[in-house]
All heavy atoms as an XYZ file, in Angstrom:
937
protein
N     157.472    -10.467    136.271
C     158.583    -11.377    135.845
C     158.620    -12.549    136.875
O     158.576    -12.230    138.130
C     159.823    -10.577    135.821
C     161.037    -11.376    135.146
C     160.922    -11.288    133.628
O     160.169    -10.508    133.117
N     161.710    -12.137    132.976
N     158.716    -13.664    136.378
C     158.974    -14.959    137.244
C     160.123    -15.699    136.679
O     160.288    -15.952    135.470
C     157.618    -15.805    137.105
C     157.833    -17.013    137.861
C     156.425    -15.032    137.636
N     160.971    -16.094    137.614
C     162.065    -16.924    137.230
C     161.821    -18.355    137.885
O     161.327    -18.430    138.983
C     163.394    -16.420    137.871
C     163.810    -15.242    137.111
C     163.226    -13.852    137.734
O     162.996    -13.734    138.899
N     162.826    -13.017    136.786
N     162.130    -19.324    137.064
C     161.817    -20.750    137.516
C     163.065    -21.536    137.457
O     163.791    -21.471    136.509
C     160.719    -21.354    136.494
C     159.465    -20.543    136.461
C     158.513    -21.013    135.393
C     158.747    -20.510    137.732
N     163.222    -22.366    138.483
C     164.321    -23.281    138.616
C     163.950    -24.620    139.033
O     163.336    -24.769    140.134
C     165.458    -22.764    139.539
C     166.669    -23.746    139.695
C     165.946    -21.313    139.185
N     164.205    -25.575    138.139
C     163.805    -27.029    138.436
C     164.802    -27.769    139.184
O     166.040    -27.431    139.003
C     163.463    -27.762    137.113
C     162.312    -27.087    136.312
C     162.856    -26.127    135.296
O     164.012    -25.673    135.393
O     162.053    -25.869    134.261
N     164.504    -28.756    139.789
C     165.424    -29.594    140.539
C     164.760    -30.987    140.747
O     163.564    -31.148    140.632
C     165.879    -29.046    141.839
O     164.797    -28.873    142.743
N     165.564    -31.921    141.200
C     165.087    -33.200    141.498
C     165.271    -34.356    140.359
O     164.833    -35.480    140.630
N     165.688    -33.935    139.258
C     165.939    -34.894    138.220
C     167.078    -35.846    138.523
O     167.765    -35.610    139.547
N     167.234    -36.874    137.700
C     168.326    -37.808    137.917
C     168.126    -39.133    137.254
O     167.253    -39.194    136.327
N     169.005    -40.118    137.569
C     168.790    -41.387    137.053
C     168.047    -42.352    137.997
O     168.377    -42.376    139.128
C     170.159    -41.891    136.782
C     170.392    -43.434    136.299
C     169.802    -43.543    134.934
C     171.847    -43.808    136.271
N     167.109    -43.042    137.535
C     166.309    -44.005    138.263
C     165.995    -45.163    137.493
O     165.851    -45.027    136.123
C     165.007    -43.209    138.688
C     164.128    -42.857    137.554
C     164.215    -44.112    139.737
N     165.864    -46.246    138.155
C     165.422    -47.500    137.456
C     163.931    -47.510    137.086
O     163.165    -46.900    137.801
C     165.828    -48.735    138.315
C     167.293    -49.074    138.394
C     167.577    -50.292    139.132
O     166.735    -50.801    139.937
N     168.790    -50.888    138.745
N     163.678    -48.288    136.045
C     162.204    -48.414    135.711
C     161.462    -49.023    136.929
O     161.909    -49.878    137.593
C     162.073    -49.377    134.583
N     160.275    -48.369    137.084
C     159.532    -48.730    138.272
C     159.642    -47.879    139.425
O     158.936    -47.943    140.443
N     160.781    -47.052    139.494
C     161.061    -46.139    140.533
C     160.299    -44.960    140.536
O     159.315    -44.675    139.674
N     160.601    -44.027    141.420
C     159.894    -42.785    141.613
C     160.879    -41.555    141.664
O     162.065    -41.787    142.045
C     159.098    -42.714    142.790
O     158.044    -43.724    142.804
N     160.410    -40.414    141.264
C     161.126    -39.183    141.502
C     160.169    -38.065    141.753
O     158.966    -38.122    141.290
C     161.959    -38.777    140.202
C     163.360    -39.467    139.917
C     163.782    -38.998    138.537
C     164.306    -39.167    141.042
N     160.576    -37.119    142.556
C     159.796    -35.961    142.657
C     160.568    -34.630    142.237
O     161.574    -34.415    142.735
C     159.413    -35.690    144.157
C     158.438    -34.602    144.307
C     157.915    -34.343    145.794
N     158.799    -33.672    146.530
C     158.444    -32.879    147.595
N     157.223    -32.881    147.897
N     159.412    -32.198    148.310
N     160.053    -33.995    141.234
C     160.612    -32.789    140.656
C     160.060    -31.583    141.410
O     158.898    -31.566    141.829
C     160.297    -32.713    139.189
C     160.777    -33.886    138.314
C     160.548    -33.537    136.805
C     162.195    -34.228    138.504
N     160.865    -30.646    141.583
C     160.550    -29.396    142.208
C     160.740    -28.224    141.235
O     161.719    -28.220    140.474
C     161.227    -29.128    143.547
O     160.985    -30.057    144.466
N     159.940    -27.133    141.314
C     160.158    -25.964    140.500
C     159.995    -24.785    141.422
O     158.849    -24.499    141.884
C     159.193    -25.982    139.342
S     159.217    -24.406    138.421
N     161.042    -24.188    141.744
C     160.996    -22.994    142.659
C     161.007    -21.647    141.817
O     161.724    -21.512    140.882
C     162.235    -23.021    143.524
N     160.066    -20.857    142.222
C     159.842    -19.551    141.498
C     160.362    -18.470    142.344
O     160.303    -18.397    143.622
C     158.339    -19.404    141.235
N     160.854    -17.441    141.670
C     161.125    -16.238    142.350
C     160.464    -15.044    141.649
O     160.024    -15.269    140.461
C     162.630    -16.001    142.350
O     163.217    -15.919    141.008
N     160.257    -13.996    142.308
C     159.500    -12.887    141.714
C     158.136    -12.819    142.419
O     157.801    -13.641    143.310
N     157.384    -11.808    142.045
C     156.102    -11.537    142.712
C     154.838    -12.403    142.087
O     155.013    -12.808    141.046
C     155.841    -10.048    142.565
C     156.691     -9.136    143.396
C     156.232     -7.790    143.339
N     156.796     -6.965    144.459
C     156.462     -5.708    144.607
N     155.557     -5.123    143.844
N     156.974     -5.067    145.659
N     153.960    -12.481    142.966
C     152.618    -12.905    142.526
C     152.645    -14.330    141.951
O     151.917    -14.636    141.069
C     152.139    -11.964    141.436
N     153.479    -15.176    142.499
C     153.463    -16.542    142.124
C     152.057    -17.191    142.105
O     151.707    -17.949    141.268
C     154.466    -17.367    142.947
C     154.377    -18.874    142.714
C     154.988    -19.518    141.613
C     153.689    -19.654    143.628
C     154.886    -20.807    141.404
C     153.732    -21.010    143.491
C     154.274    -21.615    142.320
N     151.404    -16.822    143.138
C     150.025    -17.468    143.341
C     149.018    -17.004    142.342
O     147.925    -17.648    142.266
C     149.455    -17.104    144.809
O     149.366    -15.703    144.902
N     149.440    -16.069    141.504
C     148.409    -15.679    140.420
C     148.629    -16.473    139.126
O     147.807    -16.319    138.223
C     148.629    -14.128    140.192
C     148.351    -13.189    141.227
C     148.562    -11.722    140.795
C     146.921    -13.361    141.753
N     149.712    -17.286    139.094
C     150.013    -17.982    137.881
C     149.463    -19.489    138.015
O     149.720    -20.136    139.037
C     151.512    -18.018    137.640
C     152.088    -16.671    137.302
C     152.329    -15.770    138.271
C     152.217    -16.446    135.877
C     152.837    -14.539    137.869
C     152.770    -15.099    135.591
C     153.068    -14.189    136.504
O     153.625    -13.034    136.123
N     148.935    -19.927    136.883
C     148.868    -21.405    136.799
C     150.189    -22.000    136.398
O     151.051    -21.233    135.770
C     147.721    -21.819    135.806
C     147.789    -21.242    134.465
C     148.569    -21.770    133.440
C     146.979    -20.123    134.200
C     148.580    -21.101    132.206
C     146.959    -19.510    132.899
C     147.832    -20.066    132.035
O     147.827    -19.516    130.680
N     150.434    -23.204    136.730
C     151.810    -23.779    136.482
C     151.638    -25.059    135.689
O     150.662    -25.826    135.861
C     152.472    -24.107    137.816
C     152.706    -22.878    138.689
S     153.822    -21.679    137.994
C     155.361    -22.731    138.004
N     152.657    -25.395    135.008
C     152.658    -26.587    134.155
C     154.011    -27.218    134.121
O     154.985    -26.635    134.385
N     153.993    -28.498    133.752
C     155.210    -29.319    133.495
C     155.113    -29.824    132.060
O     154.045    -30.282    131.650
C     155.381    -30.522    134.468
C     155.807    -30.134    135.845
C     154.927    -29.921    136.842
C     157.174    -29.965    136.289
N     155.696    -29.634    137.981
C     157.048    -29.626    137.591
C     158.448    -29.916    135.690
C     158.167    -29.423    138.429
C     159.492    -29.717    136.449
C     159.405    -29.522    137.811
N     156.213    -29.727    131.318
C     156.307    -30.172    130.009
C     157.528    -31.041    129.956
O     158.436    -30.823    130.822
C     156.389    -29.099    128.982
C     155.120    -28.310    128.770
C     154.604    -27.504    129.721
C     154.235    -28.569    127.722
C     153.481    -26.698    129.553
C     153.114    -27.893    127.592
C     152.679    -26.895    128.493
N     157.743    -31.869    128.942
C     158.920    -32.655    128.808
C     159.242    -32.654    127.319
O     158.426    -32.548    126.340
C     158.852    -34.011    129.469
C     157.788    -34.973    128.671
C     157.692    -36.238    129.516
N     156.908    -37.329    128.690
C     156.587    -38.486    129.147
N     156.918    -38.808    130.405
N     155.989    -39.320    128.391
N     160.580    -32.897    127.079
C     161.045    -33.163    125.739
C     162.159    -34.151    125.711
O     163.180    -34.036    126.396
C     161.451    -31.849    125.134
C     161.873    -31.908    123.656
C     161.991    -30.570    123.027
O     162.129    -29.544    123.627
N     161.795    -30.526    121.654
N     161.862    -35.190    124.973
C     162.838    -36.296    124.702
C     163.614    -36.001    123.490
O     163.214    -35.317    122.596
C     162.131    -37.644    124.709
N     164.803    -36.567    123.413
C     165.672    -36.349    122.205
C     164.954    -36.715    120.920
O     164.342    -37.762    120.841
C     166.911    -37.211    122.413
C     166.929    -37.406    123.936
C     165.503    -37.335    124.410
N     164.968    -35.794    119.928
C     164.336    -36.094    118.713
C     162.864    -35.939    118.690
O     162.241    -36.271    117.709
N     162.270    -35.509    119.726
C     160.853    -35.506    119.853
C     160.348    -34.034    120.201
O     161.132    -33.243    120.700
C     160.253    -36.430    120.953
C     160.485    -37.898    120.574
C     159.820    -38.852    121.551
C     159.976    -40.298    121.149
N     159.168    -41.192    122.053
N     159.103    -33.796    119.943
C     158.549    -32.462    120.252
C     158.264    -32.402    121.771
O     158.089    -33.386    122.455
C     157.274    -32.285    119.431
C     157.502    -32.176    117.984
C     156.228    -31.778    117.224
O     155.178    -31.675    117.734
O     156.382    -31.513    116.006
N     158.150    -31.177    122.193
C     157.812    -30.914    123.596
C     156.446    -31.397    123.808
O     155.501    -31.316    122.989
C     157.786    -29.398    123.878
C     157.434    -28.957    125.342
C     157.341    -27.467    125.415
N     158.683    -26.928    125.424
C     158.994    -25.633    125.254
N     157.939    -24.818    125.095
N     160.179    -25.088    125.146
N     156.228    -32.052    124.935
C     155.025    -32.780    125.380
C     154.545    -32.291    126.584
O     155.133    -32.096    127.653
C     155.308    -34.307    125.348
C     154.101    -35.093    125.860
C     154.518    -36.635    125.942
O     155.713    -36.884    126.236
O     153.595    -37.435    125.806
N     153.189    -32.034    126.682
C     152.498    -31.559    127.923
C     152.534    -32.770    128.995
O     152.220    -33.949    128.570
C     151.073    -31.156    127.699
C     150.181    -30.975    128.910
C     150.422    -29.895    129.686
C     149.264    -31.947    129.296
C     149.697    -29.736    130.825
C     148.451    -31.756    130.409
C     148.698    -30.660    131.156
N     152.753    -32.484    130.270
C     152.837    -33.498    131.288
C     151.672    -33.271    132.212
O     150.848    -34.159    132.494
C     154.074    -33.533    132.015
C     154.128    -34.495    133.210
C     155.289    -33.889    131.093
N     151.593    -32.107    132.858
C     150.569    -31.793    133.877
C     150.591    -30.299    134.142
O     151.465    -29.544    133.754
C     151.058    -32.479    135.140
N     149.472    -29.858    134.673
C     149.200    -28.500    135.000
C     148.300    -28.305    136.221
O     147.618    -29.285    136.571
C     148.529    -27.756    133.787
N     148.468    -27.194    136.838
C     147.677    -26.939    138.018
C     147.271    -25.512    138.066
O     148.069    -24.645    137.641
C     148.568    -27.297    139.316
C     147.805    -27.284    140.588
C     149.799    -26.418    139.515
C     148.440    -27.981    141.740
N     146.041    -25.287    138.558
C     145.507    -23.919    138.627
C     146.177    -23.109    139.709
O     146.986    -23.613    140.430
C     144.059    -23.940    138.943
O     143.778    -24.659    140.188
N     145.901    -21.865    139.692
C     146.583    -20.841    140.511
C     146.472    -21.186    141.887
O     147.491    -20.915    142.749
C     146.074    -19.384    140.302
C     144.700    -19.186    140.786
C     143.591    -19.501    140.000
C     144.289    -18.773    141.996
N     142.472    -19.237    140.750
C     142.822    -18.697    141.981
C     144.889    -18.335    143.115
C     142.120    -18.278    143.067
C     144.231    -17.870    144.284
C     142.839    -17.874    144.198
N     145.440    -21.776    142.455
C     145.289    -22.052    143.780
C     145.428    -23.600    144.247
O     145.173    -23.964    145.309
C     143.959    -21.579    144.277
C     142.784    -22.294    143.707
O     142.967    -23.103    142.744
N     141.511    -21.935    144.141
N     145.771    -24.249    143.085
C     145.874    -25.698    143.302
C     144.586    -26.513    143.337
O     144.563    -27.651    143.628
N     143.512    -25.833    143.128
C     142.188    -26.518    143.279
C     141.896    -27.465    142.014
O     141.029    -28.297    142.220
N     142.528    -27.154    140.989
C     142.324    -28.065    139.806
C     143.637    -28.452    139.151
O     144.497    -27.771    139.131
C     141.458    -27.262    138.768
O     140.244    -26.857    139.266
N     143.574    -29.724    138.648
C     144.792    -30.140    138.025
C     144.428    -30.908    136.667
O     143.258    -31.210    136.415
C     145.618    -31.185    138.849
O     144.774    -32.361    139.086
C     145.998    -30.577    140.089
N     145.446    -31.031    135.815
C     145.220    -31.715    134.537
C     146.488    -32.511    134.375
O     147.602    -32.056    134.466
C     145.058    -30.734    133.463
O     144.895    -31.356    132.222
N     146.274    -33.726    133.964
C     147.358    -34.705    133.719
C     147.229    -35.305    132.386
O     146.092    -35.706    131.959
C     147.433    -35.836    134.765
C     147.377    -35.324    136.206
C     148.576    -36.796    134.623
C     148.595    -34.632    136.675
N     148.338    -35.430    131.614
C     148.215    -36.036    130.230
C     147.804    -37.480    130.469
O     148.111    -38.089    131.395
C     149.711    -35.926    129.606
N     147.083    -37.908    129.486
C     146.495    -39.331    129.533
C     147.476    -40.356    129.794
O     147.153    -41.305    130.668
C     145.752    -39.588    128.352
C     144.411    -38.791    128.125
O     143.961    -38.254    129.182
O     143.886    -38.676    127.096
N     148.668    -40.284    129.234
C     149.595    -41.325    129.304
C     150.292    -41.419    130.683
O     150.907    -42.344    130.982
C     150.580    -41.274    128.174
O     151.285    -39.986    128.350
N     149.964    -40.356    131.472
C     150.606    -40.258    132.785
C     149.622    -40.346    133.927
O     150.050    -40.362    135.024
C     151.518    -38.979    132.824
C     152.595    -39.008    131.729
S     153.096    -37.287    131.319
C     153.251    -37.478    129.557
N     148.430    -40.424    133.587
C     147.450    -40.461    134.581
C     147.604    -41.690    135.512
O     147.933    -42.834    134.892
C     146.019    -40.446    134.070
C     145.563    -38.976    133.566
C     144.186    -39.025    132.999
C     143.783    -37.628    132.563
N     142.437    -37.594    131.974
N     147.337    -41.522    136.743
C     147.642    -42.655    137.637
C     149.064    -42.872    138.066
O     149.392    -43.630    139.015
N     150.026    -42.229    137.376
C     151.374    -42.394    137.692
C     151.983    -40.969    138.196
O     152.899    -41.007    139.071
C     152.265    -42.796    136.522
C     151.829    -44.216    136.054
C     152.823    -44.735    134.928
N     152.914    -43.850    133.831
C     154.091    -43.387    133.445
N     155.252    -43.590    134.081
N     154.214    -42.635    132.248
N     151.599    -39.966    137.655
C     152.125    -38.596    137.891
C     151.098    -37.771    138.579
O     149.929    -37.838    138.340
C     152.524    -37.835    136.640
C     153.722    -38.401    135.884
C     154.311    -39.613    136.237
C     154.317    -37.658    134.909
C     155.334    -40.134    135.586
C     155.457    -38.130    134.188
C     155.879    -39.403    134.530
N     151.657    -36.995    139.623
C     150.740    -36.023    140.313
C     151.450    -34.610    140.383
O     152.590    -34.580    140.634
C     150.469    -36.564    141.768
O     149.965    -37.851    141.739
C     149.548    -35.598    142.603
N     150.619    -33.628    140.228
C     151.122    -32.334    140.330
C     150.531    -31.591    141.572
O     149.340    -31.798    141.851
C     150.871    -31.361    139.013
C     151.608    -30.131    139.075
C     149.429    -31.317    138.800
C     151.555    -29.311    137.735
N     151.289    -30.846    142.276
C     150.936    -30.043    143.346
C     151.598    -28.810    143.466
O     152.734    -28.672    142.874
C     150.972    -30.897    144.672
O     152.324    -31.268    144.879
N     151.234    -27.897    144.335
C     151.952    -26.631    144.556
C     151.781    -26.158    145.968
O     150.877    -26.497    146.602
C     151.381    -25.511    143.598
C     149.962    -25.103    143.840
C     149.441    -24.128    142.716
N     150.221    -22.924    142.646
C     150.262    -22.122    141.599
N     149.532    -22.424    140.521
N     150.953    -21.010    141.608
N     152.812    -25.392    146.444
C     152.736    -24.817    147.756
C     153.021    -23.249    147.519
O     154.189    -22.810    147.175
C     153.929    -25.438    148.585
C     153.751    -24.836    150.051
O     153.299    -23.737    150.199
O     154.222    -25.546    150.930
N     152.026    -22.522    147.442
C     152.145    -21.065    147.184
C     152.944    -20.332    148.186
O     153.589    -19.280    147.847
C     150.782    -20.398    146.951
C     150.138    -20.809    145.678
O     150.784    -21.358    144.752
N     148.793    -20.484    145.583
N     152.940    -20.759    149.471
C     153.618    -20.176    150.479
C     155.212    -20.330    150.186
O     156.066    -19.468    150.495
C     153.397    -20.715    151.813
N     155.624    -21.462    149.575
C     156.993    -21.702    149.272
C     157.346    -21.331    147.805
O     158.444    -21.528    147.355
C     157.319    -23.163    149.574
C     157.173    -23.598    150.973
C     157.533    -25.080    151.164
C     157.556    -25.526    152.615
N     157.886    -26.937    152.821
N     156.265    -20.968    147.118
C     156.505    -20.581    145.622
C     157.109    -21.754    144.869
O     158.052    -21.559    144.211
C     157.343    -19.406    145.490
C     156.805    -18.071    146.131
C     157.688    -16.970    145.785
C     157.112    -15.651    146.401
N     157.923    -14.435    145.945
N     156.532    -22.911    145.157
C     157.104    -24.113    144.527
C     155.975    -25.013    143.970
O     154.881    -25.133    144.634
C     157.925    -24.881    145.542
O     159.000    -24.111    146.081
C     158.550    -26.135    144.956
N     156.270    -25.576    142.889
C     155.435    -26.579    142.257
C     156.109    -27.876    142.179
O     157.359    -27.901    141.939
C     154.772    -26.128    140.924
C     155.881    -25.936    139.895
C     153.685    -27.038    140.410
N     155.400    -29.000    142.339
C     156.018    -30.320    142.441
C     155.407    -31.219    141.331
O     154.263    -31.073    140.928
C     155.773    -30.905    143.825
C     156.260    -30.161    144.886
C     155.429    -29.326    145.661
C     157.627    -30.057    145.230
C     155.816    -28.488    146.674
C     158.146    -29.302    146.332
C     157.163    -28.437    147.002
O     157.627    -27.729    148.028
N     156.161    -32.207    140.884
C     155.677    -33.226    140.066
C     156.215    -34.536    140.604
O     157.371    -34.834    140.584
C     156.273    -33.106    138.636
C     155.665    -34.176    137.625
C     154.158    -33.917    137.352
C     156.478    -34.010    136.305
N     155.304    -35.298    141.105
C     155.508    -36.638    141.665
C     155.426    -37.631    140.552
O     154.361    -37.650    140.067
C     154.625    -36.931    142.930
C     154.826    -38.284    143.479
C     156.254    -38.463    144.224
O     156.693    -37.571    144.878
N     156.971    -39.562    143.919
N     156.399    -38.384    140.319
C     156.431    -39.355    139.213
C     156.645    -40.697    139.852
O     157.768    -40.989    140.404
C     157.494    -39.029    138.199
C     157.315    -37.550    137.654
S     158.570    -37.259    136.267
C     160.038    -37.342    137.188
N     155.719    -41.570    139.677
C     155.765    -43.013    140.102
C     155.770    -43.998    139.009
O     155.355    -43.592    137.879
C     154.680    -43.333    141.117
C     154.697    -42.358    142.307
O     155.731    -41.971    142.828
N     153.514    -42.011    142.879
N     156.130    -45.187    139.267
C     156.130    -46.243    138.195
C     156.772    -45.802    136.864
O     156.166    -45.911    135.895
C     154.672    -46.770    137.936
O     154.099    -47.109    139.207
N     157.950    -45.178    137.031
C     158.600    -44.603    135.848
C     158.947    -45.701    134.860
O     159.286    -46.840    135.148
C     159.790    -43.783    136.304
C     159.500    -42.436    136.883
C     160.658    -41.910    137.683
C     159.066    -41.450    135.823
N     158.917    -45.322    133.556
C     159.208    -46.164    132.490
C     160.331    -45.522    131.636
O     160.613    -44.296    131.749
C     157.920    -46.291    131.472
C     156.700    -46.772    132.288
C     155.472    -46.755    131.330
C     154.225    -47.120    132.102
N     152.970    -47.040    131.116
N     160.932    -46.359    130.776
C     162.051    -45.767    130.037
C     161.590    -44.661    129.121
O     162.355    -43.703    128.815
C     162.692    -46.925    129.249
O     161.722    -47.518    128.388
N     160.256    -44.733    128.666
C     159.840    -43.779    127.742
C     159.584    -42.484    128.465
O     159.201    -41.407    127.773
C     158.585    -44.225    127.120
C     157.465    -44.727    128.004
C     157.555    -46.370    127.979
O     158.658    -46.854    128.139
O     156.468    -46.954    127.951
N     159.688    -42.365    129.787
C     159.516    -41.186    130.489
C     160.931    -40.323    130.484
O     160.954    -39.224    131.034
C     159.139    -41.379    131.962
C     157.784    -41.922    132.043
O     156.829    -41.481    131.326
O     157.573    -42.860    132.960
N     161.965    -40.819    130.010
C     163.271    -40.234    129.816
C     163.089    -38.948    129.025
O     162.644    -39.017    127.847
C     164.274    -41.171    129.234
O     164.559    -42.243    130.155
C     165.575    -40.425    129.040
N     163.494    -37.846    129.602
C     163.310    -36.574    128.902
C     163.872    -35.463    129.812
O     164.183    -35.661    130.954
C     161.871    -36.281    128.599
N     163.974    -34.371    129.252
C     164.158    -33.048    130.013
C     162.776    -32.495    130.523
O     161.944    -32.243    129.566
C     164.969    -32.000    129.212
C     165.037    -30.690    130.026
C     166.342    -32.550    128.856
N     162.605    -32.311    131.658
C     161.246    -31.814    132.170
C     161.418    -30.333    132.596
O     162.351    -29.978    133.326
C     160.905    -32.629    133.461
C     160.436    -33.997    133.132
C     161.331    -34.959    132.618
C     159.066    -34.354    133.199
C     160.850    -36.277    132.294
C     158.564    -35.582    132.913
C     159.482    -36.487    132.442
O     158.934    -37.796    132.079
N     160.546    -29.568    132.112
C     160.638    -28.066    132.282
C     159.249    -27.683    132.971
O     158.249    -28.189    132.648
C     160.645    -27.336    131.066
S     162.283    -27.581    130.191
N     159.422    -26.700    133.886
C     158.173    -26.119    134.428
C     158.002    -24.768    133.794
O     158.864    -24.229    133.190
C     158.179    -26.023    135.944
S     159.380    -24.789    136.557
N     156.692    -24.391    133.797
C     156.267    -23.110    133.174
C     155.322    -22.401    134.013
O     154.419    -23.172    134.637
C     155.887    -23.413    131.720
N     155.201    -21.114    133.847
C     154.113    -20.322    134.590
C     153.284    -19.547    133.580
O     153.896    -19.007    132.608
C     154.838    -19.369    135.540
N     152.089    -19.445    133.803
C     151.196    -18.701    132.799
C     150.070    -17.993    133.534
O     149.658    -18.248    134.525
N     149.599    -16.970    132.791
C     148.431    -16.171    133.227
C     147.570    -15.805    131.913
O     148.069    -15.663    130.966
C     148.809    -14.959    133.989
C     149.333    -15.041    135.333
C     149.633    -13.721    135.921
N     148.463    -12.964    136.222
C     148.396    -11.705    136.706
N     149.471    -11.107    137.021
N     147.328    -11.087    136.910
N     146.306    -15.732    132.246
C     145.461    -15.223    131.198
C     145.017    -16.210    130.173
O     144.398    -15.881    129.220
N     145.411    -17.461    130.250
C     145.116    -18.443    129.309
C     144.403    -19.535    129.913
O     143.837    -19.444    131.008
N     144.502    -20.763    129.311
C     143.838    -21.992    129.771
C     144.960    -22.902    130.299
O     145.622    -23.461    129.535
C     143.046    -22.608    128.701
O     142.598    -23.921    129.180
N     145.011    -23.192    131.675
C     146.019    -23.974    132.223
C     145.939    -25.379    131.737
O     146.922    -26.143    131.577
C     146.064    -23.912    133.719
C     144.959    -24.867    134.288
C     145.428    -26.087    134.777
C     143.650    -24.449    134.463
C     144.468    -27.022    135.337
C     142.752    -25.326    135.071
C     143.111    -26.567    135.522
O     142.223    -27.433    135.976
N     144.719    -25.824    131.458
C     144.416    -27.344    131.152
C     144.469    -27.607    129.679
O     144.249    -28.756    129.259
C     143.025    -27.588    131.710
O     142.008    -26.949    131.162
N     144.735    -26.572    128.824
C     144.689    -26.834    127.355
C     145.825    -27.789    126.904
O     145.743    -28.470    125.968
C     144.802    -25.549    126.652
O     146.074    -24.972    126.784
N     146.935    -27.691    127.772
C     148.137    -28.463    127.267
C     148.991    -27.872    126.285
O     150.009    -28.428    125.932
N     148.663    -26.621    125.934
C     149.461    -25.946    124.861
C     150.535    -25.092    125.567
O     150.286    -24.343    126.455
C     148.601    -25.052    124.013
C     147.493    -25.752    123.135
C     146.245    -25.446    123.330
C     147.966    -26.701    122.295
C     145.306    -26.115    122.541
C     146.995    -27.398    121.520
C     145.694    -27.177    121.679
O     144.801    -27.785    120.848
N     151.751    -25.183    125.060
C     152.876    -24.452    125.637
C     152.738    -23.020    125.274
O     153.177    -22.136    126.174
C     154.269    -24.944    125.108
O     154.215    -24.857    123.621
N     151.909    -22.562    124.400
C     151.754    -21.159    124.098
C     150.893    -20.451    125.142
O     150.866    -19.276    125.217
C     151.023    -21.076    122.696
O     149.726    -21.735    122.753
N     150.308    -21.212    125.958
C     149.550    -20.669    127.155
C     150.433    -20.120    128.304
O     149.890    -19.622    129.276
C     148.472    -21.682    127.636
C     147.493    -22.107    126.598
C     146.367    -21.077    126.325
O     146.369    -20.008    126.831
O     145.487    -21.424    125.495
N     151.669    -20.489    128.232
C     152.623    -20.126    129.279
C     153.558    -18.991    128.800
O     153.989    -18.968    127.774
C     153.417    -21.352    129.675
C     152.455    -22.445    130.286
C     151.711    -23.369    129.444
C     152.346    -22.482    131.587
C     150.899    -24.246    130.013
C     151.554    -23.514    132.260
C     150.791    -24.335    131.438
O     149.927    -25.277    131.913
N     153.916    -18.201    129.981
C     154.774    -17.015    129.672
C     156.145    -17.161    130.124
O     157.069    -16.452    129.529
C     154.066    -15.863    130.438
C     152.602    -15.685    130.196
O     151.755    -16.040    131.061
N     152.211    -15.160    129.033
N     156.428    -18.023    131.099
C     157.773    -18.163    131.674
C     158.139    -19.622    131.750
O     157.296    -20.464    132.106
C     157.781    -17.464    133.007
C     157.455    -15.963    133.030
C     156.270    -15.548    133.496
C     158.347    -15.046    132.587
C     155.898    -14.275    133.488
C     157.984    -13.756    132.513
C     156.744    -13.341    133.036
O     156.370    -11.998    133.025
N     159.435    -19.795    131.552
C     159.880    -21.244    131.499
C     161.224    -21.289    132.255
O     162.041    -20.470    132.319
C     160.153    -21.656    129.999
C     158.862    -21.759    129.186
C     158.224    -20.704    128.651
C     158.199    -22.917    128.905
N     157.140    -21.168    128.031
C     157.147    -22.624    128.151
C     158.381    -24.265    129.322
C     156.182    -23.491    127.723
C     157.448    -25.238    128.772
C     156.349    -24.819    128.019
N     161.297    -22.504    132.889
C     162.578    -22.888    133.509
C     163.658    -23.527    132.525
O     163.192    -23.803    131.339
N     164.727    -23.812    132.955
C     165.719    -24.405    132.058
C     165.617    -25.860    131.934
O     166.117    -26.443    130.927
C     167.187    -24.006    132.613
C     167.558    -22.564    132.574
C     167.647    -22.134    131.107
O     168.251    -22.711    130.249
N     167.019    -20.905    130.861
N     165.020    -26.500    132.866
C     164.770    -27.965    132.819
C     165.659    -28.825    133.700
O     166.741    -28.369    133.970
N     165.180    -30.005    133.937
C     165.973    -30.993    134.622
C     165.856    -32.292    133.948
O     164.789    -32.723    133.540
C     165.564    -31.005    136.110
O     166.367    -31.944    136.865
C     164.078    -31.578    136.305
N     166.956    -32.977    133.868
C     167.083    -34.196    133.085
C     166.574    -35.455    134.009
O     166.964    -35.593    135.135
C     168.501    -34.543    132.705
C     168.623    -35.865    131.952
C     167.987    -35.959    130.550
O     168.147    -35.017    129.780
N     167.276    -37.043    130.259
N     165.673    -36.196    133.405
C     165.104    -37.427    134.013
C     165.550    -38.573    133.075
O     165.129    -38.516    131.924
C     163.655    -37.418    134.251
C     163.152    -38.639    134.788
C     163.330    -36.355    135.305
N     166.280    -39.508    133.595
C     166.692    -40.713    132.850
C     166.198    -41.893    133.513
O     166.566    -42.154    134.821
C     168.241    -40.714    132.643
O     168.627    -39.526    132.038
C     168.535    -41.922    131.844
N     165.438    -42.757    132.843
C     164.943    -43.894    133.390
C     165.499    -45.166    132.650
O     165.406    -45.267    131.467
C     163.375    -44.064    133.301
C     162.824    -45.320    134.069
C     162.702    -42.782    133.844
N     166.216    -45.892    133.528
C     166.933    -47.124    132.943
C     166.075    -48.303    133.006
O     165.378    -48.527    133.998
C     168.280    -47.279    133.647
O     168.018    -47.666    135.099
N     166.069    -49.078    131.977
C     165.246    -50.286    131.845
C     165.992    -51.569    132.388
O     167.250    -51.528    132.496
C     164.615    -50.561    130.541
O     165.778    -50.585    129.576
């Protein structure tokens, strides 16, 4: 069992930056690949980024490449999402997720077993 708690969201102007954190509790965090998804009002959940269990491989959604970076610190049981050059269309609730036994880079939410509650990111234009 893994519990996930996101933090770091807030209101930022377009062009600004935010770093989201996702703190995990429970055992064996380092065995899970981790992902970030987002959901804007009236839209479906969207894959943002994912990282392998040891941080050696990452996957970023095409629309966010060059702006977003995912990283993890297994000693701290935390995964991060650095978001730069934010746009108004990045406004959404961002959730982190943990998974095992699937494909971290597929981008499918069904590959993940545990989810956090999410943190709101609002980008003003």
